[in-house]
Phi, psi and omega in degrees: 000121180286157178286137185255120186270157183302332182295324178296319176299315182297320180293319178296317182295321179301319178287323188292324185258009180293143179093167178273128184242144174278159180296137179224180178242136175244139177246121190235128175277126188227134174303140188300328184294338186264012189304298185295323182295311183286334174297319179289322176293319180296325177297315180292321179300314182296321182294323186274335188246337184086350175285166177240137175236135177243130183250144174237117185259149177174178176294144187304314181299321179292318179299316179300317179296323176296319178296315181298331181268009172098015177304140185279063180259144178266334181208164185224121175248104184270170174264007174209187179261333189301307185289317173304315179295329180295327178296330176290318176296328180280356182078019183254341183244158179266110189306310185295344181274352189287143174197159175273117187262340181196160173233120186272166181228140177267141176227145175263122184239145171204142174269356187238323186255157185277064185283340178291323182264324187224062184299313184293320180295320179297320180290322178297316182291323177052047180280355181277159180278322185221140172238117183274131167218161175287152181303117181292346181278337181236343185240123180302324178297325178289320180297319179291323179296314181294320178297321178299311181302317181291319183294334182260007178070026183257348189295317181300328180290331186248351191301327180285345180262352185290130170242125183268122169275151182299326179220179179291334176295321179286325175296321178296322179296326178299315181280328180294324183273350182083004176294332168239123184284357180202149181190157173267119181228182179275138179303325180303329182283341182268320186275354177297117180301340178266000180292142177292346179253011181299127180058029175233150181066202182226155172212156180230124179276122178296127179304135181296337177292344184266359174207159180301132183303140179268079177277121186259119185260152178220152177199163174276136175271162182304324180300328184262013188302323183252011180278113184292330181294314181291325179292321177294321181295319180293334173286314187293327182299340178258007177285161178298329179291317179291319181297324178300317180293315180301315179292325180297333179270014172088017178256153168257165181223155181300000000 
């Protein structure tokens, strides 16, 4: 798969939004980690454009499987690049519309243990009953968390304590409810002012040098090729208003 540059996206977008368009509805598949962020962006988008966006959230692998099986989505916002790019290989996505919309960060959170000061020591001792992570088979955040543990020689100490959430949202629920006293979750879930764990407990941001970057890719699917709402949303997600929201939720952008 060749790399798709932003200029290709710009060319596609210029053609896509030319002309006057009536208000439409777009249905978009979105990785669970980006839930709060895109909901806030979507609300502003609807207010400013008159279009409607409906989101379907879940683990990236599961969303990809749904798209491949004919789910009625107009666009796909993944938690990685692999699955969105795979839709292009499968003939389901529009290559020129592809771009990286955010880069996520993993954080180790606990309301009980001193992870901010001694993250490695806490993991080595493994005195907790449960360590929550997203399912590494379907969720990129879980795959990166597991890879980090293995690369640092920590996996054997904690593997019997790991509880897998179907998505990063489910892993977050484990720690937010206290069912797991510690877990690897998305930084965005911690810094969200509406999060139940906001300014509670401790967290440690895993250095990005210690795991493969979580570049989150998005694209328009063939079903949404002529949908003016999804084309307008793909433009809006790159606006200064949307980028401000994305950064506020703990993501970086290209």
